MARKE-758202 format. One record per residue (C-alpha): residue in one letter; x, y negated, z. Coordinates in steps of 0.25 Angstrom, whole numbers. Each point is the difference from the previous one (the first is absolute). Layout:
<atoms>
<"A"; <X; Y; Z>>
...
</atoms>
This chain:
<atoms>
<"X"; <-517; 249; 193>>
<"X"; <5; -4; -14>>
<"X"; <15; 2; -2>>
<"X"; <3; -4; -15>>
<"X"; <7; -13; 5>>
<"X"; <15; 3; -2>>
<"X"; <4; -5; 14>>
<"X"; <8; 10; 9>>
<"X"; <-2; 1; 15>>
<"X"; <14; 5; 5>>
<"X"; <-4; 2; 14>>
<"X"; <-11; 10; -2>>
<"X"; <-1; 14; -4>>
<"X"; <-10; 2; -12>>
<"X"; <-1; 8; -12>>
<"X"; <-10; 1; -12>>
<"X"; <-4; 15; -2>>
<"X"; <-14; 0; -6>>
<"X"; <-1; 15; -2>>
<"X"; <4; 3; 14>>
<"X"; <-11; 2; 12>>
<"X"; <11; -1; 11>>
<"X"; <14; -6; 0>>
<"X"; <10; 0; 11>>
<"X"; <13; -7; 2>>
<"X"; <12; 5; 8>>
<"X"; <8; -11; 6>>
<"X"; <13; 4; 7>>
<"X"; <-5; 14; 2>>
<"X"; <-14; -4; 5>>
<"X"; <-12; 3; -8>>
<"X"; <-11; -10; -1>>
<"X"; <-14; 1; -7>>
<"X"; <-3; -11; -9>>
<"X"; <-13; -7; -1>>
<"X"; <-8; -1; -13>>
<"X"; <-2; -15; -3>>
<"X"; <-7; 0; -14>>
<"X"; <3; 1; -15>>
<"X"; <9; 12; 3>>
<"X"; <9; -7; 10>>
<"X"; <5; 6; 14>>
<"X"; <6; -8; 11>>
<"X"; <6; 1; 14>>
<"X"; <-7; -12; 7>>
<"X"; <6; 0; 14>>
<"X"; <15; 5; -3>>
<"X"; <8; -11; -7>>
<"X"; <11; 4; -9>>
<"X"; <14; -4; 5>>
<"X"; <12; -2; -9>>
<"X"; <10; 12; 1>>
<"X"; <-11; 10; 3>>
<"X"; <-1; 13; -9>>
<"X"; <-13; 5; -5>>
<"X"; <-8; 9; -9>>
<"X"; <-14; 3; -4>>
<"X"; <-8; 13; -1>>
<"X"; <-12; 2; -8>>
<"X"; <-12; 8; 5>>
<"X"; <9; 8; 9>>
<"X"; <8; 5; -11>>
<"X"; <14; 6; 2>>
<"X"; <8; -12; -6>>
<"X"; <4; -13; 7>>
<"X"; <1; -10; -11>>
<"X"; <8; -13; -2>>
<"X"; <-8; -13; 0>>
<"X"; <-3; -4; -15>>
<"X"; <3; -14; 5>>
<"X"; <12; 3; 7>>
<"X"; <11; -10; 0>>
<"X"; <11; 9; 5>>
<"X"; <3; 15; -2>>
<"X"; <13; 1; 7>>
<"X"; <1; 16; -1>>
<"X"; <-5; 1; -14>>
<"X"; <-13; 0; -8>>
<"X"; <-6; 13; 7>>
<"X"; <3; -5; 15>>
<"X"; <-8; -9; 9>>
<"X"; <-1; -15; -3>>
<"X"; <6; -11; 9>>
<"X"; <-8; -12; 4>>
<"X"; <7; -13; -5>>
<"X"; <-5; -15; -1>>
<"X"; <8; -6; -11>>
<"X"; <-4; -14; 4>>
<"X"; <8; 2; 13>>
<"X"; <12; 4; -8>>
<"X"; <-1; -12; -10>>
<"X"; <10; -11; 3>>
<"X"; <-4; -14; -4>>
<"X"; <12; -6; -8>>
<"X"; <-8; -12; -5>>
<"X"; <-2; 6; -14>>
<"X"; <-10; -7; -8>>
<"X"; <-1; 10; -12>>
<"X"; <4; -2; -14>>
<"X"; <-6; 0; -14>>
<"X"; <6; 12; -7>>
<"X"; <-5; -3; -14>>
<"X"; <13; -3; -8>>
<"X"; <9; 4; 12>>
<"X"; <11; 10; -1>>
<"X"; <-4; 13; 5>>
<"X"; <9; 12; 5>>
<"X"; <-5; 14; 1>>
<"X"; <7; 9; 10>>
<"X"; <-2; 14; 6>>
<"X"; <3; -1; 15>>
<"X"; <6; 14; 1>>
<"X"; <11; -2; -11>>
<"X"; <2; -15; 0>>
<"X"; <11; 2; 11>>
<"X"; <6; 12; 7>>
<"X"; <-7; 1; 14>>
<"X"; <7; 1; 14>>
<"X"; <4; 15; -3>>
<"X"; <5; -3; -14>>
<"X"; <-12; 6; -7>>
<"X"; <-14; -6; -2>>
<"X"; <-1; -15; 3>>
<"X"; <-10; -7; 9>>
<"X"; <-7; -13; 1>>
<"X"; <10; -5; 10>>
<"X"; <12; 4; -9>>
<"X"; <-7; -7; -12>>
<"X"; <0; -13; 8>>
<"X"; <15; 0; 0>>
<"X"; <0; -2; -15>>
<"X"; <-11; -11; -1>>
<"X"; <11; -11; 0>>
<"X"; <5; 6; -13>>
<"X"; <-13; -1; -7>>
<"X"; <-2; -15; 4>>
<"X"; <14; -2; -6>>
<"X"; <-4; 7; -12>>
<"X"; <-12; -10; -2>>
<"X"; <-12; 9; 4>>
<"X"; <-13; -5; 5>>
<"X"; <-7; 12; 5>>
<"X"; <3; 15; 3>>
<"X"; <-10; 10; -4>>
<"X"; <1; 13; 8>>
<"X"; <-4; 13; -6>>
<"X"; <-11; 7; 8>>
<"X"; <3; 1; 15>>
<"X"; <-13; 6; 4>>
<"X"; <3; 13; 7>>
<"X"; <3; 12; -9>>
<"X"; <4; 15; 2>>
<"X"; <15; 2; 4>>
<"X"; <10; -10; 2>>
<"X"; <4; -4; -14>>
<"X"; <-8; -3; -13>>
<"X"; <-5; -11; -9>>
<"X"; <-13; -2; 9>>
<"X"; <-10; 2; -11>>
<"X"; <-5; 13; 7>>
<"X"; <-3; -8; 13>>
<"X"; <-12; 5; 9>>
<"X"; <0; -11; 10>>
<"X"; <-5; -13; -6>>
<"X"; <2; -8; 12>>
<"X"; <12; 6; 6>>
<"X"; <15; -4; -2>>
<"X"; <9; 12; -3>>
<"X"; <7; 5; 12>>
<"X"; <13; 3; -7>>
<"X"; <1; -15; -4>>
<"X"; <-2; -4; 14>>
<"X"; <-15; -1; 2>>
<"X"; <-9; -12; 2>>
<"X"; <10; -7; 9>>
<"X"; <11; 0; -10>>
<"X"; <-9; -5; -11>>
<"X"; <-4; -12; 9>>
<"X"; <15; -3; 2>>
<"X"; <2; 1; -15>>
<"X"; <-11; -9; -3>>
<"X"; <5; -10; 10>>
<"X"; <14; 1; -5>>
<"X"; <-4; -2; -14>>
<"X"; <-8; -12; 3>>
<"X"; <11; -7; 8>>
<"X"; <8; 1; -13>>
<"X"; <-11; -6; -8>>
<"X"; <-3; 13; -7>>
<"X"; <-15; 5; -2>>
<"X"; <-3; 15; 2>>
<"X"; <-9; 8; -9>>
<"X"; <-4; 14; 3>>
<"X"; <-3; 11; -10>>
<"X"; <-13; 7; 4>>
<"X"; <-7; 12; -6>>
<"X"; <-15; 0; 1>>
<"X"; <-3; 9; -12>>
<"X"; <4; 13; 6>>
<"X"; <6; 7; 12>>
<"X"; <11; 10; 1>>
<"X"; <-3; 15; 1>>
<"X"; <7; 2; 13>>
<"X"; <-6; -6; 13>>
<"X"; <-13; -5; -8>>
<"X"; <-11; 2; 11>>
<"X"; <-9; -11; -5>>
<"X"; <-10; 9; -7>>
<"X"; <-2; 7; 13>>
<"X"; <-5; -13; 6>>
<"X"; <-10; -4; -11>>
<"X"; <-2; -2; -15>>
<"X"; <13; -7; -3>>
<"X"; <1; 7; -13>>
<"X"; <-10; 3; -11>>
<"X"; <-1; 11; -11>>
<"X"; <-7; -10; -8>>
<"X"; <13; -5; -6>>
<"X"; <13; 7; -2>>
<"X"; <14; -6; 0>>
<"X"; <14; 6; -2>>
<"X"; <0; 3; 14>>
<"X"; <-14; 7; 1>>
<"X"; <-13; -6; 6>>
<"X"; <0; -15; -1>>
<"X"; <-1; -9; 13>>
<"X"; <-15; -2; 2>>
<"X"; <-3; -15; -4>>
<"X"; <-14; 1; -5>>
<"X"; <-7; 13; 5>>
<"X"; <-7; 3; 13>>
<"X"; <8; -5; 12>>
<"X"; <8; -9; -9>>
<"X"; <-2; -13; 8>>
<"X"; <7; 6; 12>>
<"X"; <12; 5; -9>>
<"X"; <1; -14; -6>>
<"X"; <0; -6; 14>>
<"X"; <11; 10; 3>>
<"X"; <9; -5; -12>>
<"X"; <-3; -14; 3>>
<"X"; <3; 2; 15>>
<"X"; <14; 5; -4>>
<"X"; <2; -12; -9>>
<"X"; <-4; -9; 11>>
<"X"; <9; 6; 10>>
<"X"; <12; -1; -9>>
<"X"; <-3; -15; -5>>
<"X"; <-6; -6; 13>>
<"X"; <5; 8; 12>>
<"X"; <13; 5; -5>>
<"X"; <3; -13; -8>>
<"X"; <5; 5; -13>>
<"X"; <-3; -10; -12>>
<"X"; <-6; 9; -10>>
<"X"; <-3; 14; -5>>
<"X"; <4; 7; -13>>
<"X"; <-11; 9; -3>>
<"X"; <4; 13; -6>>
<"X"; <-7; 5; -13>>
<"X"; <-13; -7; 2>>
<"X"; <-5; 6; -13>>
<"X"; <-3; 12; 8>>
<"X"; <-9; -7; 10>>
<"X"; <-13; 5; -6>>
<"X"; <-12; -8; 3>>
<"X"; <-8; -1; -12>>
<"X"; <-14; 1; 7>>
<"X"; <3; -10; 11>>
<"X"; <-6; -14; 0>>
<"X"; <14; -6; 1>>
<"X"; <13; 6; -3>>
<"X"; <8; 3; 12>>
<"X"; <12; -9; -5>>
<"X"; <-9; -12; -1>>
<"X"; <-6; 3; 14>>
<"X"; <14; 0; 5>>
<"X"; <4; -12; -7>>
<"X"; <-12; -8; 6>>
<"X"; <4; 6; 14>>
<"X"; <14; -5; -2>>
<"X"; <-4; -14; -4>>
<"X"; <-8; 0; 14>>
<"X"; <12; 5; 7>>
<"X"; <9; -11; -6>>
<"X"; <-9; -10; 6>>
<"X"; <0; 7; 13>>
<"X"; <15; 1; 1>>
<"X"; <4; -13; -7>>
<"X"; <10; 7; -9>>
<"X"; <-1; 4; -15>>
<"X"; <-1; 15; -2>>
<"X"; <3; 7; -13>>
<"X"; <-6; 12; -7>>
<"X"; <8; 7; -11>>
<"X"; <-7; 11; -8>>
<"X"; <7; 12; -7>>
<"X"; <-10; 2; -12>>
<"X"; <1; 8; -12>>
<"X"; <-11; -6; -7>>
<"X"; <6; -12; -6>>
<"X"; <-12; -9; 3>>
<"X"; <2; -15; 4>>
<"X"; <-13; 1; 8>>
<"X"; <9; 7; 10>>
<"X"; <6; -14; 3>>
<"X"; <-13; -8; -2>>
<"X"; <-7; -6; 12>>
<"X"; <-12; 8; 5>>
<"X"; <-9; -13; -2>>
<"X"; <1; 3; -15>>
<"X"; <-1; 15; 1>>
<"X"; <14; 4; 1>>
<"X"; <7; 8; 11>>
<"X"; <6; -11; 7>>
<"X"; <15; 5; 0>>
<"X"; <10; -11; 1>>
<"X"; <10; 8; -8>>
<"X"; <1; 14; -8>>
<"X"; <12; 8; -4>>
<"X"; <3; -2; -15>>
<"X"; <6; 13; -4>>
<"X"; <-1; -3; -15>>
<"X"; <11; -11; 3>>
<"X"; <9; 11; 6>>
<"X"; <-3; 9; -11>>
<"X"; <3; -10; -11>>
<"X"; <13; -5; 6>>
<"X"; <5; 14; 4>>
<"X"; <-3; 6; -14>>
<"X"; <6; -11; -7>>
<"X"; <13; 0; 8>>
<"X"; <2; 15; 1>>
<"X"; <-6; 5; -13>>
<"X"; <-9; 10; 8>>
<"X"; <-13; 4; -7>>
<"X"; <-5; 12; 7>>
<"X"; <-13; 1; 7>>
<"X"; <-7; -13; 3>>
<"X"; <12; -8; -6>>
<"X"; <-5; 5; -14>>
<"X"; <-7; -12; -4>>
<"X"; <11; -9; 6>>
<"X"; <14; -3; -4>>
<"X"; <-1; -10; -12>>
<"X"; <4; -14; 2>>
<"X"; <-14; -4; -4>>
<"X"; <-6; 8; 11>>
<"X"; <10; -6; 10>>
<"X"; <-4; -14; -5>>
<"X"; <-15; 3; 2>>
<"X"; <2; 6; 15>>
<"X"; <9; -12; 4>>
<"X"; <-10; -10; -4>>
<"X"; <-14; 8; 1>>
<"X"; <3; 10; 11>>
<"X"; <-7; 11; -7>>
<"X"; <4; 8; -12>>
<"X"; <-13; 8; 0>>
<"X"; <-10; -11; 1>>
<"X"; <-12; 6; -8>>
<"X"; <10; 7; -9>>
<"X"; <3; 15; -2>>
<"X"; <8; 7; 10>>
<"X"; <7; 13; -6>>
<"X"; <4; 5; 14>>
<"X"; <-15; -1; 5>>
<"X"; <-6; 4; -13>>
<"X"; <-10; -12; 0>>
<"X"; <-2; -15; -1>>
<"X"; <4; -6; 13>>
<"X"; <0; -13; 8>>
<"X"; <-5; -14; -3>>
<"X"; <8; -13; -4>>
<"X"; <6; -10; 9>>
<"X"; <-5; -14; -3>>
<"X"; <12; -9; 2>>
<"X"; <-10; -12; 2>>
<"X"; <-8; 7; 11>>
<"X"; <-3; -8; 12>>
<"X"; <-2; 13; 8>>
<"X"; <14; 5; -1>>
<"X"; <14; -4; -5>>
<"X"; <13; 6; -2>>
<"X"; <3; 1; 15>>
<"X"; <-12; 9; 1>>
<"X"; <9; 11; -6>>
<"X"; <11; 7; 7>>
<"X"; <12; 4; -9>>
<"X"; <12; 8; 3>>
<"X"; <11; 8; -7>>
<"X"; <0; 11; 11>>
<"X"; <-10; 5; 10>>
<"X"; <-2; 12; 8>>
<"X"; <-8; 7; -10>>
<"X"; <8; -4; -13>>
<"X"; <13; 6; 7>>
<"X"; <-6; 11; 9>>
<"X"; <-9; 6; -10>>
<"X"; <12; 3; -9>>
<"X"; <5; 14; 2>>
<"X"; <13; -4; 7>>
<"X"; <-5; -13; 5>>
<"X"; <11; -7; -8>>
<"X"; <-1; -15; -1>>
<"X"; <0; -8; -13>>
<"X"; <14; -5; 2>>
<"X"; <6; 14; 2>>
<"X"; <-2; 2; -15>>
<"X"; <4; -14; -5>>
<"X"; <12; -9; -1>>
<"X"; <0; -11; 10>>
<"X"; <-3; -11; -11>>
<"X"; <-13; 7; -4>>
<"X"; <-4; 1; 14>>
<"X"; <3; -15; 2>>
<"X"; <-8; -3; -13>>
<"X"; <-12; 8; 5>>
<"X"; <0; -6; 14>>
<"X"; <0; -14; -6>>
<"X"; <-12; 2; -8>>
<"X"; <-8; 4; 12>>
<"X"; <6; -10; 11>>
<"X"; <-1; -12; -10>>
<"X"; <-13; 5; -6>>
<"X"; <-14; -6; 3>>
<"X"; <-5; 11; 10>>
<"X"; <2; 1; 15>>
<"X"; <13; 8; 0>>
<"X"; <3; 12; 9>>
<"X"; <13; 7; 2>>
<"X"; <2; 15; 5>>
<"X"; <10; 2; 11>>
<"X"; <14; 1; -5>>
<"X"; <-2; -4; -14>>
<"X"; <6; -14; 3>>
<"X"; <14; 7; 1>>
<"X"; <-3; 11; -10>>
<"X"; <0; 10; 12>>
<"X"; <7; 14; -3>>
<"X"; <-11; 7; 8>>
<"X"; <-12; 6; -7>>
<"X"; <-14; 0; 6>>
<"X"; <-6; 14; -3>>
<"X"; <-13; 5; 6>>
<"X"; <2; 6; 13>>
<"X"; <-9; 6; 11>>
<"X"; <0; 7; 13>>
<"X"; <-12; 10; 0>>
<"X"; <-1; 12; 9>>
<"X"; <4; 14; -4>>
<"X"; <-14; 3; -7>>
<"X"; <-1; -13; -8>>
<"X"; <14; -3; -3>>
<"X"; <3; 12; -9>>
<"X"; <-12; -4; -8>>
<"X"; <4; -14; -2>>
<"X"; <14; 4; -4>>
<"X"; <-5; 10; -10>>
<"X"; <-10; -10; -6>>
<"X"; <11; -11; -2>>
<"X"; <8; 10; -8>>
<"X"; <-11; 5; -8>>
<"X"; <-5; -14; -3>>
<"X"; <14; -4; -7>>
<"X"; <2; 14; -6>>
<"X"; <-13; -2; -8>>
<"X"; <6; -14; -5>>
<"X"; <12; 8; -5>>
<"X"; <9; -5; 11>>
<"X"; <12; 10; 0>>
<"X"; <9; -5; 11>>
<"X"; <-3; 3; 15>>
<"X"; <-10; -8; 6>>
<"X"; <3; -4; 15>>
<"X"; <-8; 8; 10>>
<"X"; <-9; -10; 7>>
<"X"; <1; 8; 13>>
<"X"; <15; 1; 1>>
<"X"; <5; -11; 9>>
<"X"; <12; -3; -9>>
<"X"; <-11; -5; -10>>
<"X"; <-4; -10; 10>>
<"X"; <14; -4; 5>>
<"X"; <5; -2; -15>>
<"X"; <-9; -12; 0>>
<"X"; <5; -7; 12>>
<"X"; <6; -13; -5>>
<"X"; <15; -3; 1>>
<"X"; <1; -14; 5>>
<"X"; <15; 0; -1>>
<"X"; <-2; 0; -15>>
<"X"; <-4; -14; 0>>
<"X"; <14; -5; 2>>
<"X"; <6; 10; -10>>
<"X"; <2; -1; -15>>
<"X"; <-8; 1; -9>>
<"X"; <-12; -1; 10>>
<"X"; <5; -14; 5>>
<"X"; <-1; -6; -14>>
<"X"; <-14; 5; -2>>
<"X"; <-4; -5; 14>>
<"X"; <5; -14; -4>>
<"X"; <-8; 0; -13>>
<"X"; <-12; 3; 8>>
<"X"; <3; -11; 10>>
<"X"; <2; -10; -12>>
<"X"; <-13; 4; -7>>
<"X"; <-8; -2; 13>>
<"X"; <8; -14; 2>>
<"X"; <-4; -4; -14>>
<"X"; <-15; 4; 3>>
<"X"; <1; -9; 12>>
<"X"; <7; -12; -6>>
<"X"; <-9; -1; -13>>
<"X"; <-14; -3; 1>>
<"X"; <-3; 6; -14>>
<"X"; <4; 13; 5>>
<"X"; <-11; 0; 10>>
<"X"; <-11; -5; -9>>
<"X"; <-12; 9; 1>>
<"X"; <-6; -5; -13>>
<"X"; <1; 12; -9>>
<"X"; <-1; -10; -12>>
<"X"; <13; -5; 4>>
<"X"; <7; 13; -3>>
<"X"; <5; 3; -14>>
<"X"; <8; 12; -6>>
<"X"; <7; -2; -13>>
<"X"; <4; 13; -7>>
<"X"; <14; -3; -6>>
<"X"; <2; 15; -4>>
<"X"; <-4; 13; 5>>
<"X"; <12; 0; 10>>
<"X"; <-1; -15; 4>>
<"X"; <-11; -8; 6>>
<"X"; <-1; -14; 6>>
<"X"; <-9; -2; 11>>
<"X"; <-4; -15; 2>>
<"X"; <-5; -6; 13>>
<"X"; <-2; -14; -3>>
<"X"; <14; -6; -2>>
<"X"; <7; 13; 5>>
<"X"; <4; 11; -10>>
<"X"; <4; 14; 3>>
<"X"; <7; 6; -12>>
<"X"; <0; 15; 2>>
<"X"; <9; 9; -9>>
<"X"; <0; 15; 0>>
<"X"; <8; 2; -13>>
<"X"; <15; 4; -1>>
<"X"; <3; -11; -11>>
<"X"; <5; -14; 5>>
<"X"; <-10; -11; 2>>
<"X"; <3; -15; 0>>
<"X"; <-12; -7; 7>>
<"X"; <1; -13; -7>>
<"X"; <0; 6; -13>>
<"X"; <-11; 10; 2>>
<"X"; <-9; -11; 6>>
<"X"; <3; -10; -11>>
<"X"; <-4; 11; -10>>
<"X"; <-13; 1; 7>>
<"X"; <-2; -15; 0>>
<"X"; <2; -1; 15>>
<"X"; <8; -11; 6>>
<"X"; <9; 2; 12>>
<"X"; <5; -10; 9>>
<"X"; <14; 0; 5>>
<"X"; <4; 9; 11>>
<"X"; <-2; 15; 3>>
<"X"; <-7; 1; 14>>
<"X"; <5; 15; 2>>
<"X"; <4; 12; -8>>
<"X"; <4; 14; 1>>
<"X"; <8; 8; -10>>
<"X"; <5; -13; -7>>
<"X"; <14; -3; -4>>
<"X"; <7; -6; 12>>
<"X"; <5; -12; -9>>
<"X"; <-13; -2; -6>>
<"X"; <-13; 2; 8>>
<"X"; <-9; -1; -12>>
<"X"; <7; 11; -8>>
<"X"; <-4; 15; 3>>
<"X"; <10; 10; -6>>
<"X"; <-11; 11; 3>>
<"X"; <-12; 2; 9>>
<"X"; <-3; -11; 10>>
<"X"; <-8; -12; 3>>
<"X"; <1; -15; 0>>
<"X"; <-8; -10; 8>>
<"X"; <0; -13; -7>>
<"X"; <-6; -14; 0>>
<"X"; <-9; -2; -12>>
<"X"; <-2; -14; -6>>
</atoms>
């Protein structure tokens, strides 16, 4: 029996265990031997799997009962028996026809901290539903959930997940995810899901006991790589494709954000895994009648990532553009440490806003080598909307020692200017939860590991930042207070100065909707004029975004006239401008204006 086809039978007990000679399944306390059925698969042919049943597998009569690698629910944690779930039975038909998310406004959120939960602590998918109307009012088109695949403990970022098919129990499990997806779709919001295919967490990772899911042939920051091109890799690829299909087709989410795809190592494969996934998703689009989106997080700075598979690309619809973040962040804050070292100048800012990559075949001092390839503004394989741009995201906030957000160290006028460059820029913009009201809460790294692993994580975090010269205390990721400190305080939205920033974000997104030039995906239509090291003009057709980070006053008409740029009458929006003259900045700020 051939099983590489990524289709799931939710009413059958089956498992791939090619190294085992015998496999048993225990269902509700009753042990059943499984029958081998070819290519390392075992199945229970005469006993259907019924929703709600608890089960676990045993290999070769060993002492451990193991959760199902393809489990959809682990209600009692990553080490406990699995629960039978059919996601198709949970899914509600709300008439959603899907959405093209290229150029849309995305909103990244972490379920556990997006809202307080019923007990006032960690949020759930159901409590997140209660805030979706605020996102619609803000002008968001899609929510991007940080990983919900089950992970150890009750709290964490989700990137140490071990159940690539299961929805984390503390968030409400698969039934809550189905309710969330339906609630978002009713409001016209698409749902993206962050998935991690490049590694599994260290606790509860039983995959290697079942088969060759990992290989020593390649090493990653997390150890042995996922096996994508060595012996047994066809079934491992099918395992990952099956997970993607479950989320996109059976659960009904609209797209996947693929974590750190540069660590998907398959140099010896006939086709890159990402290209295989992209081709499969194209077929699933035809099957479902809805557009489906793949977004890659890639460190390679290669436009082939977002080029079609037909021309040798990886077929991703979009990729995160970290260089845009670095260029805006370093210019607005003055930070130059670590990977910000090559960024910060107005010229670097201009390059990333119009070309997406700073390192495009140039030397990267942080990496110590030449890096990347140039983006072709005239390419027909991709465009500006193929690149996701952001001022904040979970990594760029949470990987700072204290999890401080960019606005925690900036006056509001600089925050507003940076936000305008992103939200009115040519890419597909993404917000990170709470940035729209300059949330006071940080987003530090937090975990909930056991007594053996937890202290190692805490010590490793402290040592990492001590080596960087960090002298202040680093929040202990294992302490519950580190997690609860990140819970958003929604009441801030109505309070000064947060309400002022919220209105600015609403204004920027309204301008994006109202002006076609601000939604133009043609990179050739985006221009940046450096008016000084502290002042730049981003031009999107007839719309100009004049961002100023200097303390000296700036008169928009005067500085544009000196640069030979004609401005039409009327300022569309401004932040930091004189109340009596919206075209005059007494210090830092931003003016959005109509150009002639």
